[in-house]
PDB file of N, CA, C and O in Angstrom:
ATOM      1  N   MET A   1    -225.650   4.411-286.524  1.00  0.00           N
ATOM      2  CA  MET A   1    -226.761   5.343-286.557  1.00  0.00           C
ATOM      3  C   MET A   1    -227.375   5.515-285.169  1.00  0.00           C
ATOM      4  O   MET A   1    -227.648   6.639-284.749  1.00  0.00           O
ATOM      5  N   ALA A   2    -227.593   4.407-284.453  1.00  0.00           N
ATOM      6  CA  ALA A   2    -228.240   4.481-283.149  1.00  0.00           C
ATOM      7  C   ALA A   2    -227.368   5.210-282.142  1.00  0.00           C
ATOM      8  O   ALA A   2    -227.880   5.984-281.333  1.00  0.00           O
ATOM      9  N   LYS A   3    -226.049   4.980-282.174  1.00  0.00           N
ATOM     10  CA  LYS A   3    -225.166   5.659-281.235  1.00  0.00           C
ATOM     11  C   LYS A   3    -225.139   7.161-281.498  1.00  0.00           C
ATOM     12  O   LYS A   3    -225.072   7.955-280.560  1.00  0.00           O
ATOM     13  N   THR A   4    -225.192   7.549-282.762  1.00  0.00           N
ATOM     14  CA  THR A   4    -225.220   8.965-283.108  1.00  0.00           C
ATOM     15  C   THR A   4    -226.505   9.610-282.601  1.00  0.00           C
ATOM     16  O   THR A   4    -226.475  10.725-282.080  1.00  0.00           O
ATOM     17  N   LEU A   5    -227.622   8.924-282.750  1.00  0.00           N
ATOM     18  CA  LEU A   5    -228.906   9.457-282.303  1.00  0.00           C
ATOM     19  C   LEU A   5    -228.939   9.568-280.785  1.00  0.00           C
ATOM     20  O   LEU A   5    -229.453  10.553-280.254  1.00  0.00           O
ATOM     21  N   ILE A   6    -228.409   8.591-280.085  1.00  0.00           N
ATOM     22  CA  ILE A   6    -228.358   8.644-278.629  1.00  0.00           C
ATOM     23  C   ILE A   6    -227.452   9.787-278.180  1.00  0.00           C
ATOM     24  O   ILE A   6    -227.761  10.480-277.210  1.00  0.00           O
ATOM     25  N   GLY A   7    -226.350   9.983-278.873  1.00  0.00           N
ATOM     26  CA  GLY A   7    -225.458  11.094-278.551  1.00  0.00           C
ATOM     27  C   GLY A   7    -226.144  12.439-278.714  1.00  0.00           C
ATOM     28  O   GLY A   7    -225.958  13.336-277.892  1.00  0.00           O
ATOM     29  N   TRP A   8    -226.931  12.585-279.763  1.00  0.00           N
ATOM     30  CA  TRP A   8    -227.660  13.842-279.973  1.00  0.00           C
ATOM     31  C   TRP A   8    -228.731  14.034-278.909  1.00  0.00           C
ATOM     32  O   TRP A   8    -228.978  15.160-278.478  1.00  0.00           O
ATOM     33  N   MET A   9    -229.372  12.945-278.478  1.00  0.00           N
ATOM     34  CA  MET A   9    -230.387  13.077-277.432  1.00  0.00           C
ATOM     35  C   MET A   9    -229.757  13.511-276.115  1.00  0.00           C
ATOM     36  O   MET A   9    -230.320  14.346-275.407  1.00  0.00           O
ATOM     37  N   ILE A  10    -228.599  12.957-275.779  1.00  0.00           N
ATOM     38  CA  ILE A  10    -227.892  13.371-274.567  1.00  0.00           C
ATOM     39  C   ILE A  10    -227.483  14.835-274.684  1.00  0.00           C
ATOM     40  O   ILE A  10    -227.603  15.593-273.721  1.00  0.00           O
ATOM     41  N   PHE A  11    -226.999  15.236-275.860  1.00  0.00           N
ATOM     42  CA  PHE A  11    -226.631  16.627-276.086  1.00  0.00           C
ATOM     43  C   PHE A  11    -227.838  17.549-275.906  1.00  0.00           C
ATOM     44  O   PHE A  11    -227.719  18.616-275.302  1.00  0.00           O
ATOM     45  N   GLN A  12    -228.997  17.143-276.426  1.00  0.00           N
ATOM     46  CA  GLN A  12    -230.205  17.954-276.288  1.00  0.00           C
ATOM     47  C   GLN A  12    -230.620  18.091-274.830  1.00  0.00           C
ATOM     48  O   GLN A  12    -231.034  19.168-274.402  1.00  0.00           O
ATOM     49  N   ILE A  13    -230.515  17.022-274.073  1.00  0.00           N
ATOM     50  CA  ILE A  13    -230.860  17.082-272.651  1.00  0.00           C
ATOM     51  C   ILE A  13    -229.926  18.043-271.925  1.00  0.00           C
ATOM     52  O   ILE A  13    -230.371  18.836-271.095  1.00  0.00           O
ATOM     53  N   LEU A  14    -228.629  17.975-272.236  1.00  0.00           N
ATOM     54  CA  LEU A  14    -227.672  18.881-271.597  1.00  0.00           C
ATOM     55  C   LEU A  14    -227.932  20.341-271.970  1.00  0.00           C
ATOM     56  O   LEU A  14    -227.825  21.227-271.122  1.00  0.00           O
ATOM     57  N   VAL A  15    -228.269  20.591-273.227  1.00  0.00           N
ATOM     58  CA  VAL A  15    -228.593  21.959-273.662  1.00  0.00           C
ATOM     59  C   VAL A  15    -229.858  22.446-272.951  1.00  0.00           C
ATOM     60  O   VAL A  15    -229.924  23.601-272.529  1.00  0.00           O
ATOM     61  N   GLY A  16    -230.853  21.580-272.818  1.00  0.00           N
ATOM     62  CA  GLY A  16    -232.072  21.955-272.110  1.00  0.00           C
ATOM     63  C   GLY A  16    -231.812  22.277-270.648  1.00  0.00           C
ATOM     64  O   GLY A  16    -232.373  23.227-270.102  1.00  0.00           O
ATOM     65  N   ILE A  17    -230.956  21.478-270.018  1.00  0.00           N
ATOM     66  CA  ILE A  17    -230.599  21.759-268.622  1.00  0.00           C
ATOM     67  C   ILE A  17    -229.878  23.090-268.526  1.00  0.00           C
ATOM     68  O   ILE A  17    -230.143  23.875-267.616  1.00  0.00           O
ATOM     69  N   TRP A  18    -228.962  23.354-269.464  1.00  0.00           N
ATOM     70  CA  TRP A  18    -228.245  24.631-269.448  1.00  0.00           C
ATOM     71  C   TRP A  18    -229.204  25.807-269.647  1.00  0.00           C
ATOM     72  O   TRP A  18    -229.091  26.827-268.968  1.00  0.00           O
ATOM     73  N   LEU A  19    -230.142  25.660-270.578  1.00  0.00           N
ATOM     74  CA  LEU A  19    -231.116  26.736-270.786  1.00  0.00           C
ATOM     75  C   LEU A  19    -231.922  26.993-269.519  1.00  0.00           C
ATOM     76  O   LEU A  19    -232.225  28.141-269.194  1.00  0.00           O
ATOM     77  N   PHE A  20    -232.266  25.938-268.813  1.00  0.00           N
ATOM     78  CA  PHE A  20    -233.073  26.100-267.613  1.00  0.00           C
ATOM     79  C   PHE A  20    -232.295  26.762-266.481  1.00  0.00           C
ATOM     80  O   PHE A  20    -232.846  27.605-265.774  1.00  0.00           O
ATOM     81  N   ILE A  21    -231.021  26.398-266.291  1.00  0.00           N
ATOM     82  CA  ILE A  21    -230.264  26.941-265.156  1.00  0.00           C
ATOM     83  C   ILE A  21    -229.467  28.195-265.498  1.00  0.00           C
ATOM     84  O   ILE A  21    -228.904  28.827-264.604  1.00  0.00           O
ATOM     85  N   SER A  22    -229.411  28.564-266.775  1.00  0.00           N
ATOM     86  CA  SER A  22    -228.592  29.715-267.165  1.00  0.00           C
ATOM     87  C   SER A  22    -228.993  31.035-266.500  1.00  0.00           C
ATOM     88  O   SER A  22    -228.103  31.834-266.210  1.00  0.00           O
ATOM     89  N   PRO A  23    -230.288  31.318-266.238  1.00  0.00           N
ATOM     90  CA  PRO A  23    -230.588  32.579-265.535  1.00  0.00           C
ATOM     91  C   PRO A  23    -229.951  32.646-264.146  1.00  0.00           C
ATOM     92  O   PRO A  23    -229.563  33.719-263.686  1.00  0.00           O
ATOM     93  N   PHE A  24    -229.849  31.509-263.491  1.00  0.00           N
ATOM     94  CA  PHE A  24    -229.262  31.490-262.154  1.00  0.00           C
ATOM     95  C   PHE A  24    -227.738  31.579-262.222  1.00  0.00           C
ATOM     96  O   PHE A  24    -227.111  32.250-261.402  1.00  0.00           O
ATOM     97  N   VAL A  25    -227.147  30.896-263.206  1.00  0.00           N
ATOM     98  CA  VAL A  25    -225.681  30.862-263.328  1.00  0.00           C
ATOM     99  C   VAL A  25    -225.142  32.192-263.851  1.00  0.00           C
ATOM    100  O   VAL A  25    -224.156  32.713-263.331  1.00  0.00           O
ATOM    101  N   LEU A  26    -225.789  32.740-264.881  1.00  0.00           N
ATOM    102  CA  LEU A  26    -225.289  33.961-265.513  1.00  0.00           C
ATOM    103  C   LEU A  26    -225.798  35.232-264.832  1.00  0.00           C
ATOM    104  O   LEU A  26    -225.291  36.322-265.098  1.00  0.00           O
ATOM    105  N   GLY A  27    -226.763  35.105-263.984  1.00  0.00           N
ATOM    106  CA  GLY A  27    -227.216  36.236-263.194  1.00  0.00           C
ATOM    107  C   GLY A  27    -228.115  37.218-263.914  1.00  0.00           C
ATOM    108  O   GLY A  27    -228.075  38.410-263.608  1.00  0.00           O
ATOM    109  N   PHE A  28    -228.931  36.766-264.867  1.00  0.00           N
ATOM    110  CA  PHE A  28    -229.872  37.700-265.473  1.00  0.00           C
ATOM    111  C   PHE A  28    -231.280  37.455-264.951  1.00  0.00           C
ATOM    112  O   PHE A  28    -232.254  37.500-265.702  1.00  0.00           O
ATOM    113  N   ARG A  29    -231.369  37.197-263.665  1.00  0.00           N
ATOM    114  CA  ARG A  29    -232.658  36.995-263.003  1.00  0.00           C
ATOM    115  C   ARG A  29    -233.453  38.290-262.897  1.00  0.00           C
ATOM    116  O   ARG A  29    -234.659  38.250-262.650  1.00  0.00           O
ATOM    117  N   GLU A  30    -232.800  39.442-263.080  1.00  0.00           N
ATOM    118  CA  GLU A  30    -233.514  40.711-262.979  1.00  0.00           C
ATOM    119  C   GLU A  30    -234.486  40.907-264.138  1.00  0.00           C
ATOM    120  O   GLU A  30    -235.540  41.520-263.969  1.00  0.00           O
ATOM    121  N   THR A  31    -234.140  40.396-265.293  1.00  0.00           N
ATOM    122  CA  THR A  31    -234.987  40.511-266.480  1.00  0.00           C
ATOM    123  C   THR A  31    -235.963  39.344-266.474  1.00  0.00           C
ATOM    124  O   THR A  31    -235.611  38.235-266.876  1.00  0.00           O
ATOM    125  N   ARG A  32    -237.162  39.585-266.028  1.00  0.00           N
ATOM    126  CA  ARG A  32    -238.132  38.510-265.815  1.00  0.00           C
ATOM    127  C   ARG A  32    -238.514  37.798-267.107  1.00  0.00           C
ATOM    128  O   ARG A  32    -238.664  36.576-267.106  1.00  0.00           O
ATOM    129  N   SER A  33    -238.676  38.531-268.210  1.00  0.00           N
ATOM    130  CA  SER A  33    -239.101  37.888-269.461  1.00  0.00           C
ATOM    131  C   SER A  33    -238.001  36.981-270.019  1.00  0.00           C
ATOM    132  O   SER A  33    -238.293  35.894-270.519  1.00  0.00           O
ATOM    133  N   ALA A  34    -236.750  37.414-269.940  1.00  0.00           N
ATOM    134  CA  ALA A  34    -235.647  36.562-270.400  1.00  0.00           C
ATOM    135  C   ALA A  34    -235.489  35.353-269.502  1.00  0.00           C
ATOM    136  O   ALA A  34    -235.143  34.266-269.965  1.00  0.00           O
ATOM    137  N   ASP A  35    -235.739  35.540-268.234  1.00  0.00           N
ATOM    138  CA  ASP A  35    -235.669  34.465-267.256  1.00  0.00           C
ATOM    139  C   ASP A  35    -236.704  33.381-267.573  1.00  0.00           C
ATOM    140  O   ASP A  35    -236.370  32.200-267.665  1.00  0.00           O
ATOM    141  N   ILE A  36    -237.944  33.790-267.735  1.00  0.00           N
ATOM    142  CA  ILE A  36    -239.018  32.834-268.025  1.00  0.00           C
ATOM    143  C   ILE A  36    -238.819  32.191-269.384  1.00  0.00           C
ATOM    144  O   ILE A  36    -239.034  30.988-269.533  1.00  0.00           O
ATOM    145  N   ASN A  37    -238.414  32.968-270.379  1.00  0.00           N
ATOM    146  CA  ASN A  37    -238.187  32.447-271.719  1.00  0.00           C
ATOM    147  C   ASN A  37    -237.136  31.343-271.707  1.00  0.00           C
ATOM    148  O   ASN A  37    -237.328  30.289-272.314  1.00  0.00           O
ATOM    149  N   SER A  38    -236.043  31.582-271.026  1.00  0.00           N
ATOM    150  CA  SER A  38    -234.970  30.598-270.971  1.00  0.00           C
ATOM    151  C   SER A  38    -235.421  29.322-270.279  1.00  0.00           C
ATOM    152  O   SER A  38    -235.103  28.225-270.737  1.00  0.00           O
ATOM    153  N   MET A  39    -236.149  29.451-269.194  1.00  0.00           N
ATOM    154  CA  MET A  39    -236.587  28.266-268.465  1.00  0.00           C
ATOM    155  C   MET A  39    -237.651  27.480-269.226  1.00  0.00           C
ATOM    156  O   MET A  39    -237.635  26.250-269.215  1.00  0.00           O
ATOM    157  N   VAL A  40    -238.571  28.175-269.884  1.00  0.00           N
ATOM    158  CA  VAL A  40    -239.612  27.489-270.653  1.00  0.00           C
ATOM    159  C   VAL A  40    -238.994  26.724-271.817  1.00  0.00           C
ATOM    160  O   VAL A  40    -239.324  25.557-272.030  1.00  0.00           O
ATOM    161  N   PHE A  41    -238.104  27.359-272.573  1.00  0.00           N
ATOM    162  CA  PHE A  41    -237.484  26.667-273.693  1.00  0.00           C
ATOM    163  C   PHE A  41    -236.555  25.550-273.230  1.00  0.00           C
ATOM    164  O   PHE A  41    -236.385  24.555-273.936  1.00  0.00           O
ATOM    165  N   GLY A  42    -235.958  25.702-272.066  1.00  0.00           N
ATOM    166  CA  GLY A  42    -235.161  24.615-271.498  1.00  0.00           C
ATOM    167  C   GLY A  42    -236.008  23.391-271.225  1.00  0.00           C
ATOM    168  O   GLY A  42    -235.610  22.269-271.539  1.00  0.00           O
ATOM    169  N   VAL A  43    -237.184  23.607-270.636  1.00  0.00           N
ATOM    170  CA  VAL A  43    -238.094  22.489-270.361  1.00  0.00           C
ATOM    171  C   VAL A  43    -238.586  21.863-271.663  1.00  0.00           C
ATOM    172  O   VAL A  43    -238.691  20.640-271.760  1.00  0.00           O
ATOM    173  N   VAL A  44    -238.889  22.691-272.665  1.00  0.00           N
ATOM    174  CA  VAL A  44    -239.353  22.168-273.955  1.00  0.00           C
ATOM    175  C   VAL A  44    -238.274  21.298-274.604  1.00  0.00           C
ATOM    176  O   VAL A  44    -238.572  20.214-275.106  1.00  0.00           O
ATOM    177  N   VAL A  45    -237.037  21.760-274.598  1.00  0.00           N
ATOM    178  CA  VAL A  45    -235.943  20.995-275.196  1.00  0.00           C
ATOM    179  C   VAL A  45    -235.743  19.681-274.439  1.00  0.00           C
ATOM    180  O   VAL A  45    -235.528  18.640-275.060  1.00  0.00           O
ATOM    181  N   ILE A  46    -235.809  19.719-273.122  1.00  0.00           N
ATOM    182  CA  ILE A  46    -235.660  18.496-272.326  1.00  0.00           C
ATOM    183  C   ILE A  46    -236.784  17.515-272.628  1.00  0.00           C
ATOM    184  O   ILE A  46    -236.534  16.320-272.783  1.00  0.00           O
ATOM    185  N   LEU A  47    -238.017  18.002-272.715  1.00  0.00           N
ATOM    186  CA  LEU A  47    -239.143  17.117-272.998  1.00  0.00           C
ATOM    187  C   LEU A  47    -239.052  16.496-274.386  1.00  0.00           C
ATOM    188  O   LEU A  47    -239.386  15.324-274.560  1.00  0.00           O
ATOM    189  N   ILE A  48    -238.609  17.256-275.364  1.00  0.00           N
ATOM    190  CA  ILE A  48    -238.437  16.707-276.709  1.00  0.00           C
ATOM    191  C   ILE A  48    -237.362  15.633-276.710  1.00  0.00           C
ATOM    192  O   ILE A  48    -237.540  14.577-277.317  1.00  0.00           O
ATOM    193  N   ALA A  49    -236.244  15.892-276.033  1.00  0.00           N
ATOM    194  CA  ALA A  49    -235.165  14.909-275.981  1.00  0.00           C
ATOM    195  C   ALA A  49    -235.603  13.645-275.247  1.00  0.00           C
ATOM    196  O   ALA A  49    -235.291  12.537-275.683  1.00  0.00           O
ATOM    197  N   LEU A  50    -236.320  13.802-274.139  1.00  0.00           N
ATOM    198  CA  LEU A  50    -236.805  12.632-273.407  1.00  0.00           C
ATOM    199  C   LEU A  50    -237.854  11.867-274.210  1.00  0.00           C
ATOM    200  O   LEU A  50    -237.896  10.637-274.171  1.00  0.00           O
ATOM    201  N   GLY A  51    -238.691  12.588-274.931  1.00  0.00           N
ATOM    202  CA  GLY A  51    -239.666  11.929-275.798  1.00  0.00           C
ATOM    203  C   GLY A  51    -239.002  11.122-276.884  1.00  0.00           C
ATOM    204  O   GLY A  51    -239.441  10.017-277.204  1.00  0.00           O
ATOM    205  N   MET A  52    -237.950  11.665-277.452  1.00  0.00           N
ATOM    206  CA  MET A  52    -237.208  10.919-278.473  1.00  0.00           C
ATOM    207  C   MET A  52    -236.534   9.695-277.862  1.00  0.00           C
ATOM    208  O   MET A  52    -236.455   8.651-278.510  1.00  0.00           O
ATOM    209  N   SER A  53    -236.050   9.804-276.633  1.00  0.00           N
ATOM    210  CA  SER A  53    -235.397   8.649-276.018  1.00  0.00           C
ATOM    211  C   SER A  53    -236.406   7.561-275.679  1.00  0.00           C
ATOM    212  O   SER A  53    -236.071   6.377-275.716  1.00  0.00           O
ATOM    213  N   LEU A  54    -237.639   7.945-275.347  1.00  0.00           N
ATOM    214  CA  LEU A  54    -238.659   6.936-275.064  1.00  0.00           C
ATOM    215  C   LEU A  54    -239.087   6.189-276.317  1.00  0.00           C
ATOM    216  O   LEU A  54    -239.412   5.003-276.260  1.00  0.00           O
ATOM    217  N   PHE A  55    -239.086   6.882-277.446  1.00  0.00           N
ATOM    218  CA  PHE A  55    -239.496   6.269-278.697  1.00  0.00           C
ATOM    219  C   PHE A  55    -238.302   5.905-279.574  1.00  0.00           C
ATOM    220  O   PHE A  55    -238.440   5.783-280.791  1.00  0.00           O
ATOM    221  N   SER A  56    -237.126   5.730-278.959  1.00  0.00           N
ATOM    222  CA  SER A  56    -235.925   5.474-279.743  1.00  0.00           C
ATOM    223  C   SER A  56    -235.956   4.112-280.418  1.00  0.00           C
ATOM    224  O   SER A  56    -235.321   3.933-281.456  1.00  0.00           O
ATOM    225  N   GLU A  57    -236.692   3.130-279.845  1.00  0.00           N
ATOM    226  CA  GLU A  57    -236.735   1.849-280.529  1.00  0.00           C
ATOM    227  C   GLU A  57    -237.450   1.951-281.858  1.00  0.00           C
ATOM    228  O   GLU A  57    -237.080   1.276-282.819  1.00  0.00           O
ATOM    229  N   THR A  58    -238.471   2.789-281.922  1.00  0.00           N
ATOM    230  CA  THR A  58    -239.166   2.937-283.198  1.00  0.00           C
ATOM    231  C   THR A  58    -238.366   3.811-284.152  1.00  0.00           C
ATOM    232  O   THR A  58    -238.460   3.645-285.368  1.00  0.00           O
ATOM    233  N   VAL A  59    -237.584   4.738-283.618  1.00  0.00           N
ATOM    234  CA  VAL A  59    -236.780   5.596-284.476  1.00  0.00           C
ATOM    235  C   VAL A  59    -235.529   4.877-284.944  1.00  0.00           C
ATOM    236  O   VAL A  59    -235.155   4.971-286.113  1.00  0.00           O
ATOM    237  N   CYS A  60    -234.875   4.152-284.029  1.00  0.00           N
ATOM    238  CA  CYS A  60    -233.601   3.507-284.327  1.00  0.00           C
ATOM    239  C   CYS A  60    -233.742   2.064-284.779  1.00  0.00           C
ATOM    240  O   CYS A  60    -232.739   1.410-285.067  1.00  0.00           O
ATOM    241  N   ALA A  61    -234.948   1.560-284.847  1.00  0.00           N
ATOM    242  CA  ALA A  61    -235.133   0.151-285.174  1.00  0.00           C
ATOM    243  C   ALA A  61    -234.678  -0.132-286.603  1.00  0.00           C
ATOM    244  O   ALA A  61    -234.869   0.674-287.514  1.00  0.00           O
ATOM    245  N   THR A  62    -234.091  -1.264-286.758  1.00  0.00           N
ATOM    246  CA  THR A  62    -233.697  -1.692-288.102  1.00  0.00           C
ATOM    247  C   THR A  62    -234.778  -2.614-288.640  1.00  0.00           C
ATOM    248  O   THR A  62    -235.356  -3.425-287.915  1.00  0.00           O
ATOM    249  N   GLU A  63    -235.022  -2.471-289.882  1.00  0.00           N
ATOM    250  CA  GLU A  63    -236.058  -3.308-290.486  1.00  0.00           C
ATOM    251  C   GLU A  63    -235.459  -4.652-290.852  1.00  0.00           C
ATOM    252  O   GLU A  63    -234.353  -4.738-291.387  1.00  0.00           O
ATOM    253  N   HIS A  64    -236.207  -5.690-290.554  1.00  0.00           N
ATOM    254  CA  HIS A  64    -235.779  -7.044-290.898  1.00  0.00           C
ATOM    255  C   HIS A  64    -236.432  -7.433-292.215  1.00  0.00           C
ATOM    256  O   HIS A  64    -237.596  -7.115-292.460  1.00  0.00           O
ATOM    257  N   PRO A  65    -235.684  -8.113-293.047  1.00  0.00           N
ATOM    258  CA  PRO A  65    -236.296  -8.515-294.321  1.00  0.00           C
ATOM    259  C   PRO A  65    -237.429  -9.512-294.084  1.00  0.00           C
ATOM    260  O   PRO A  65    -237.355 -10.379-293.213  1.00  0.00           O
ATOM    261  N   VAL A  66    -238.451  -9.361-294.870  1.00  0.00           N
ATOM    262  CA  VAL A  66    -239.602 -10.235-294.759  1.00  0.00           C
ATOM    263  C   VAL A  66    -239.333 -11.498-295.541  1.00  0.00           C
ATOM    264  O   VAL A  66    -238.957 -11.445-296.712  1.00  0.00           O
ATOM    265  N   THR A  67    -239.523 -12.635-294.897  1.00  0.00           N
ATOM    266  CA  THR A  67    -239.334 -13.910-295.588  1.00  0.00           C
ATOM    267  C   THR A  67    -240.687 -14.550-295.774  1.00  0.00           C
ATOM    268  O   THR A  67    -241.492 -14.626-294.846  1.00  0.00           O
ATOM    269  N   LYS A  68    -240.925 -15.003-296.974  1.00  0.00           N
ATOM    270  CA  LYS A  68    -242.209 -15.660-297.265  1.00  0.00           C
ATOM    271  C   LYS A  68    -242.100 -17.133-296.936  1.00  0.00           C
ATOM    272  O   LYS A  68    -241.120 -17.798-297.275  1.00  0.00           O
ATOM    273  N   THR A  69    -243.121 -17.623-296.274  1.00  0.00           N
ATOM    274  CA  THR A  69    -243.183 -19.054-296.018  1.00  0.00           C
ATOM    275  C   THR A  69    -244.315 -19.616-296.825  1.00  0.00           C
ATOM    276  O   THR A  69    -245.440 -19.118-296.767  1.00  0.00           O
ATOM    277  N   SER A  70    -244.030 -20.640-297.571  1.00  0.00           N
ATOM    278  CA  SER A  70    -245.052 -21.236-298.434  1.00  0.00           C
ATOM    279  C   SER A  70    -245.673 -22.440-297.819  1.00  0.00           C
ATOM    280  O   SER A  70    -246.553 -23.056-298.420  1.00  0.00           O
TER     281      SER A  70
END
């Protein structure tokens, strides 16, 4: 489970980077609204992925059984 979640977080970071640099790579810098939209959503996707990676211990943590001590 944890490896799958880490893989998805890496994928999200890569997609966010692509969204951010795509106006420069694909050459649609002339359309200002599409340019800004792509870069803003790229940053949002990157921030969400990084936020998930920072809190991955709480997301990926396994629960330990509680043992009662008498």
